[in-house]
PyMOL CGO cylinders between C-alpha atoms (Angstrom):
from pymol import cmd
from pymol.cgo import CYLINDER

trace = [
    CYLINDER, 188.94, -5.04, -88.38, 191.86, -6.98, -89.97, 0.3, 1, 1, 1, 1, 1, 1,
    CYLINDER, 191.86, -6.98, -89.97, 191.14, -5.25, -93.26, 0.3, 1, 1, 1, 1, 1, 1,
    CYLINDER, 191.14, -5.25, -93.26, 191.53, -1.80, -91.66, 0.3, 1, 1, 1, 1, 1, 1,
    CYLINDER, 191.53, -1.80, -91.66, 194.88, -2.78, -90.13, 0.3, 1, 1, 1, 1, 1, 1,
    CYLINDER, 194.88, -2.78, -90.13, 196.08, -4.04, -93.49, 0.3, 1, 1, 1, 1, 1, 1,
    CYLINDER, 196.08, -4.04, -93.49, 194.95, -0.79, -95.14, 0.3, 1, 1, 1, 1, 1, 1,
    CYLINDER, 194.95, -0.79, -95.14, 196.79, 1.21, -92.48, 0.3, 1, 1, 1, 1, 1, 1,
    CYLINDER, 196.79, 1.21, -92.48, 200.00, -0.76, -93.02, 0.3, 1, 1, 1, 1, 1, 1,
    CYLINDER, 200.00, -0.76, -93.02, 199.70, -0.31, -96.79, 0.3, 1, 1, 1, 1, 1, 1,
    CYLINDER, 199.70, -0.31, -96.79, 199.20, 3.44, -96.33, 0.3, 1, 1, 1, 1, 1, 1,
    CYLINDER, 199.20, 3.44, -96.33, 202.30, 3.62, -94.12, 0.3, 1, 1, 1, 1, 1, 1,
    CYLINDER, 202.30, 3.62, -94.12, 204.33, 1.72, -96.70, 0.3, 1, 1, 1, 1, 1, 1,
    CYLINDER, 204.33, 1.72, -96.70, 203.10, 4.05, -99.45, 0.3, 1, 1, 1, 1, 1, 1,
    CYLINDER, 203.10, 4.05, -99.45, 204.06, 7.07, -97.35, 0.3, 1, 1, 1, 1, 1, 1,
    CYLINDER, 204.06, 7.07, -97.35, 207.56, 5.72, -96.72, 0.3, 1, 1, 1, 1, 1, 1,
    CYLINDER, 207.56, 5.72, -96.72, 207.98, 4.92, -100.41, 0.3, 1, 1, 1, 1, 1, 1,
    CYLINDER, 207.98, 4.92, -100.41, 206.98, 8.50, -101.35, 0.3, 1, 1, 1, 1, 1, 1,
    CYLINDER, 206.98, 8.50, -101.35, 209.25, 9.92, -98.64, 0.3, 1, 1, 1, 1, 1, 1,
    CYLINDER, 209.25, 9.92, -98.64, 212.10, 7.75, -99.88, 0.3, 1, 1, 1, 1, 1, 1,
    CYLINDER, 212.10, 7.75, -99.88, 211.53, 9.04, -103.43, 0.3, 1, 1, 1, 1, 1, 1,
    CYLINDER, 211.53, 9.04, -103.43, 211.53, 12.67, -102.26, 0.3, 1, 1, 1, 1, 1, 1,
    CYLINDER, 211.53, 12.67, -102.26, 214.62, 12.24, -100.16, 0.3, 1, 1, 1, 1, 1, 1,
    CYLINDER, 214.62, 12.24, -100.16, 216.53, 10.27, -102.77, 0.3, 1, 1, 1, 1, 1, 1,
    CYLINDER, 216.53, 10.27, -102.77, 218.60, 13.31, -103.75, 0.3, 1, 1, 1, 1, 1, 1,
    CYLINDER, 218.60, 13.31, -103.75, 219.37, 14.25, -100.11, 0.3, 1, 1, 1, 1, 1, 1,
    CYLINDER, 219.37, 14.25, -100.11, 220.10, 10.75, -98.80, 0.3, 1, 1, 1, 1, 1, 1,
    CYLINDER, 220.10, 10.75, -98.80, 223.69, 9.53, -99.35, 0.3, 1, 1, 1, 1, 1, 1,
    CYLINDER, 223.69, 9.53, -99.35, 224.06, 6.38, -101.37, 0.3, 1, 1, 1, 1, 1, 1,
    CYLINDER, 224.06, 6.38, -101.37, 224.29, 3.18, -99.37, 0.3, 1, 1, 1, 1, 1, 1,
    CYLINDER, 224.29, 3.18, -99.37, 221.99, 4.60, -96.69, 0.3, 1, 1, 1, 1, 1, 1,
    CYLINDER, 221.99, 4.60, -96.69, 218.52, 3.16, -96.76, 0.3, 1, 1, 1, 1, 1, 1,
    CYLINDER, 218.52, 3.16, -96.76, 215.44, 3.88, -94.73, 0.3, 1, 1, 1, 1, 1, 1,
    CYLINDER, 215.44, 3.88, -94.73, 214.34, 1.02, -92.50, 0.3, 1, 1, 1, 1, 1, 1,
    CYLINDER, 214.34, 1.02, -92.50, 211.65, -1.30, -93.81, 0.3, 1, 1, 1, 1, 1, 1,
    CYLINDER, 211.65, -1.30, -93.81, 208.38, -1.64, -92.01, 0.3, 1, 1, 1, 1, 1, 1,
    CYLINDER, 208.38, -1.64, -92.01, 207.82, -5.04, -90.46, 0.3, 1, 1, 1, 1, 1, 1,
    CYLINDER, 207.82, -5.04, -90.46, 205.39, -7.34, -92.13, 0.3, 1, 1, 1, 1, 1, 1,
    CYLINDER, 205.39, -7.34, -92.13, 201.88, -7.33, -90.68, 0.3, 1, 1, 1, 1, 1, 1,
    CYLINDER, 201.88, -7.33, -90.68, 201.13, -9.66, -87.75, 0.3, 1, 1, 1, 1, 1, 1,
    CYLINDER, 201.13, -9.66, -87.75, 199.29, -12.05, -90.04, 0.3, 1, 1, 1, 1, 1, 1,
    CYLINDER, 199.29, -12.05, -90.04, 202.64, -13.00, -91.58, 0.3, 1, 1, 1, 1, 1, 1,
    CYLINDER, 202.64, -13.00, -91.58, 203.82, -14.67, -88.35, 0.3, 1, 1, 1, 1, 1, 1,
    CYLINDER, 203.82, -14.67, -88.35, 203.72, -18.41, -88.51, 0.3, 1, 1, 1, 1, 1, 1,
    CYLINDER, 203.72, -18.41, -88.51, 201.39, -20.44, -86.34, 0.3, 1, 1, 1, 1, 1, 1,
    CYLINDER, 201.39, -20.44, -86.34, 204.40, -22.00, -84.62, 0.3, 1, 1, 1, 1, 1, 1,
    CYLINDER, 204.40, -22.00, -84.62, 205.77, -18.56, -83.71, 0.3, 1, 1, 1, 1, 1, 1,
    CYLINDER, 205.77, -18.56, -83.71, 202.44, -17.47, -82.28, 0.3, 1, 1, 1, 1, 1, 1,
    CYLINDER, 202.44, -17.47, -82.28, 202.14, -20.75, -80.35, 0.3, 1, 1, 1, 1, 1, 1,
    CYLINDER, 202.14, -20.75, -80.35, 205.63, -20.24, -78.91, 0.3, 1, 1, 1, 1, 1, 1,
    CYLINDER, 205.63, -20.24, -78.91, 204.76, -16.68, -77.83, 0.3, 1, 1, 1, 1, 1, 1,
    CYLINDER, 204.76, -16.68, -77.83, 201.49, -17.90, -76.32, 0.3, 1, 1, 1, 1, 1, 1,
    CYLINDER, 201.49, -17.90, -76.32, 203.27, -20.64, -74.36, 0.3, 1, 1, 1, 1, 1, 1,
    CYLINDER, 203.27, -20.64, -74.36, 205.94, -18.23, -73.16, 0.3, 1, 1, 1, 1, 1, 1,
    CYLINDER, 205.94, -18.23, -73.16, 203.34, -15.78, -71.87, 0.3, 1, 1, 1, 1, 1, 1,
    CYLINDER, 203.34, -15.78, -71.87, 201.39, -18.56, -70.15, 0.3, 1, 1, 1, 1, 1, 1,
    CYLINDER, 201.39, -18.56, -70.15, 204.61, -19.87, -68.61, 0.3, 1, 1, 1, 1, 1, 1,
    CYLINDER, 204.61, -19.87, -68.61, 205.50, -16.45, -67.25, 0.3, 1, 1, 1, 1, 1, 1,
    CYLINDER, 205.50, -16.45, -67.25, 202.02, -16.06, -65.78, 0.3, 1, 1, 1, 1, 1, 1,
    CYLINDER, 202.02, -16.06, -65.78, 202.35, -19.48, -64.08, 0.3, 1, 1, 1, 1, 1, 1,
    CYLINDER, 202.35, -19.48, -64.08, 205.69, -18.37, -62.60, 0.3, 1, 1, 1, 1, 1, 1,
    CYLINDER, 205.69, -18.37, -62.60, 204.11, -15.19, -61.27, 0.3, 1, 1, 1, 1, 1, 1,
    CYLINDER, 204.11, -15.19, -61.27, 201.24, -17.18, -59.75, 0.3, 1, 1, 1, 1, 1, 1,
    CYLINDER, 201.24, -17.18, -59.75, 203.79, -19.44, -58.04, 0.3, 1, 1, 1, 1, 1, 1,
    CYLINDER, 203.79, -19.44, -58.04, 205.65, -16.41, -56.67, 0.3, 1, 1, 1, 1, 1, 1,
    CYLINDER, 205.65, -16.41, -56.67, 202.40, -14.92, -55.39, 0.3, 1, 1, 1, 1, 1, 1,
    CYLINDER, 202.40, -14.92, -55.39, 201.59, -18.19, -53.60, 0.3, 1, 1, 1, 1, 1, 1,
    CYLINDER, 201.59, -18.19, -53.60, 205.07, -18.26, -52.05, 0.3, 1, 1, 1, 1, 1, 1,
    CYLINDER, 205.07, -18.26, -52.05, 204.74, -14.64, -50.90, 0.3, 1, 1, 1, 1, 1, 1,
    CYLINDER, 204.74, -14.64, -50.90, 201.33, -15.35, -49.37, 0.3, 1, 1, 1, 1, 1, 1,
    CYLINDER, 201.33, -15.35, -49.37, 202.74, -18.34, -47.47, 0.3, 1, 1, 1, 1, 1, 1,
    CYLINDER, 202.74, -18.34, -47.47, 205.69, -16.25, -46.27, 0.3, 1, 1, 1, 1, 1, 1,
    CYLINDER, 205.69, -16.25, -46.27, 203.31, -13.48, -45.14, 0.3, 1, 1, 1, 1, 1, 1,
    CYLINDER, 203.31, -13.48, -45.14, 201.26, -16.02, -43.16, 0.3, 1, 1, 1, 1, 1, 1,
    CYLINDER, 201.26, -16.02, -43.16, 204.44, -17.32, -41.51, 0.3, 1, 1, 1, 1, 1, 1,
    CYLINDER, 204.44, -17.32, -41.51, 205.45, -13.78, -40.58, 0.3, 1, 1, 1, 1, 1, 1,
    CYLINDER, 205.45, -13.78, -40.58, 201.99, -13.15, -39.10, 0.3, 1, 1, 1, 1, 1, 1,
    CYLINDER, 201.99, -13.15, -39.10, 202.33, -16.25, -36.87, 0.3, 1, 1, 1, 1, 1, 1,
    CYLINDER, 202.33, -16.25, -36.87, 205.84, -15.18, -35.85, 0.3, 1, 1, 1, 1, 1, 1,
    CYLINDER, 205.84, -15.18, -35.85, 204.53, -11.70, -35.02, 0.3, 1, 1, 1, 1, 1, 1,
    CYLINDER, 204.53, -11.70, -35.02, 201.77, -13.16, -32.82, 0.3, 1, 1, 1, 1, 1, 1,
    CYLINDER, 201.77, -13.16, -32.82, 204.39, -15.25, -31.00, 0.3, 1, 1, 1, 1, 1, 1,
    CYLINDER, 204.39, -15.25, -31.00, 206.67, -12.25, -30.46, 0.3, 1, 1, 1, 1, 1, 1,
    CYLINDER, 206.67, -12.25, -30.46, 204.02, -9.94, -28.95, 0.3, 1, 1, 1, 1, 1, 1,
    CYLINDER, 204.02, -9.94, -28.95, 203.80, -11.75, -25.57, 0.3, 1, 1, 1, 1, 1, 1,
    CYLINDER, 203.80, -11.75, -25.57, 207.58, -12.20, -25.47, 0.3, 1, 1, 1, 1, 1, 1,
    CYLINDER, 207.58, -12.20, -25.47, 208.12, -8.47, -25.93, 0.3, 1, 1, 1, 1, 1, 1,
    CYLINDER, 208.12, -8.47, -25.93, 205.65, -7.73, -23.13, 0.3, 1, 1, 1, 1, 1, 1,
    CYLINDER, 205.65, -7.73, -23.13, 207.25, -10.33, -20.84, 0.3, 1, 1, 1, 1, 1, 1,
    CYLINDER, 207.25, -10.33, -20.84, 210.73, -8.93, -21.58, 0.3, 1, 1, 1, 1, 1, 1,
    CYLINDER, 210.73, -8.93, -21.58, 209.60, -5.38, -20.70, 0.3, 1, 1, 1, 1, 1, 1,
    CYLINDER, 209.60, -5.38, -20.70, 208.03, -6.60, -17.45, 0.3, 1, 1, 1, 1, 1, 1,
    CYLINDER, 208.03, -6.60, -17.45, 211.18, -8.54, -16.56, 0.3, 1, 1, 1, 1, 1, 1,
    CYLINDER, 211.18, -8.54, -16.56, 213.38, -5.47, -17.24, 0.3, 1, 1, 1, 1, 1, 1,
    CYLINDER, 213.38, -5.47, -17.24, 211.20, -3.35, -14.91, 0.3, 1, 1, 1, 1, 1, 1,
    CYLINDER, 211.20, -3.35, -14.91, 211.40, -6.04, -12.21, 0.3, 1, 1, 1, 1, 1, 1,
    CYLINDER, 211.40, -6.04, -12.21, 215.20, -6.27, -12.51, 0.3, 1, 1, 1, 1, 1, 1,
    CYLINDER, 215.20, -6.27, -12.51, 215.48, -2.50, -12.22, 0.3, 1, 1, 1, 1, 1, 1,
    CYLINDER, 215.48, -2.50, -12.22, 213.32, -2.33, -9.10, 0.3, 1, 1, 1, 1, 1, 1,
    CYLINDER, 213.32, -2.33, -9.10, 215.19, -5.24, -7.44, 0.3, 1, 1, 1, 1, 1, 1,
    CYLINDER, 215.19, -5.24, -7.44, 218.54, -3.66, -8.29, 0.3, 1, 1, 1, 1, 1, 1,
    CYLINDER, 218.54, -3.66, -8.29, 217.50, -0.39, -6.59, 0.3, 1, 1, 1, 1, 1, 1,
    CYLINDER, 217.50, -0.39, -6.59, 216.35, -2.33, -3.51, 0.3, 1, 1, 1, 1, 1, 1,
    CYLINDER, 216.35, -2.33, -3.51, 219.64, -4.29, -3.27, 0.3, 1, 1, 1, 1, 1, 1,
    CYLINDER, 219.64, -4.29, -3.27, 221.90, -1.28, -3.84, 0.3, 1, 1, 1, 1, 1, 1,
    CYLINDER, 221.90, -1.28, -3.84, 219.96, 0.94, -1.49, 0.3, 1, 1, 1, 1, 1, 1,
    CYLINDER, 219.96, 0.94, -1.49, 219.56, 4.65, -1.95, 0.3, 1, 1, 1, 1, 1, 1,
    CYLINDER, 219.56, 4.65, -1.95, 222.30, 6.49, -3.79, 0.3, 1, 1, 1, 1, 1, 1,
    CYLINDER, 222.30, 6.49, -3.79, 224.78, 8.13, -1.38, 0.3, 1, 1, 1, 1, 1, 1,
    CYLINDER, 224.78, 8.13, -1.38, 224.35, 11.85, -0.96, 0.3, 1, 1, 1, 1, 1, 1,
    CYLINDER, 224.35, 11.85, -0.96, 227.01, 14.49, -0.33, 0.3, 1, 1, 1, 1, 1, 1,
    CYLINDER, 227.01, 14.49, -0.33, 228.70, 14.45, 3.13, 0.3, 1, 1, 1, 1, 1, 1,
    CYLINDER, 228.70, 14.45, 3.13, 226.89, 16.45, 5.81, 0.3, 1, 1, 1, 1, 1, 1,
    CYLINDER, 226.89, 16.45, 5.81, 229.93, 18.38, 7.14, 0.3, 1, 1, 1, 1, 1, 1,
    CYLINDER, 229.93, 18.38, 7.14, 231.16, 19.44, 3.72, 0.3, 1, 1, 1, 1, 1, 1,
    CYLINDER, 231.16, 19.44, 3.72, 234.47, 17.64, 4.13, 0.3, 1, 1, 1, 1, 1, 1,
    CYLINDER, 234.47, 17.64, 4.13, 235.52, 15.02, 1.67, 0.3, 1, 1, 1, 1, 1, 1,
    CYLINDER, 235.52, 15.02, 1.67, 236.35, 11.46, 2.61, 0.3, 1, 1, 1, 1, 1, 1,
    CYLINDER, 236.35, 11.46, 2.61, 239.43, 10.98, 4.75, 0.3, 1, 1, 1, 1, 1, 1,
    CYLINDER, 239.43, 10.98, 4.75, 242.26, 8.98, 3.24, 0.3, 1, 1, 1, 1, 1, 1,
]
cmd.load_cgo(trace, "trace")
């Protein structure tokens, strides 16, 4: 497998070299085509170790965030279970207040029977 990647990179470099040679007359001087990066095997062991540690560190951070979100979700579930009876109690209390208020106020006054308005 590594040999095929190296062959592919070499073929790409050969293609760019040929394209550069063909375009030499059309390309203004001082303008160069970008170079292909060196194959991954050219990275140092220290660079690869640093990348590996960075990726592992990011994954640990994500795992920590997931744990925090799960704990927060559990707290919200407990809060929701506590709120359900309070909402029901509040609705019952509001209905009771309304019925008591109607009893205390009495029936709403209707229009006068003789059609005349109140006397001043």
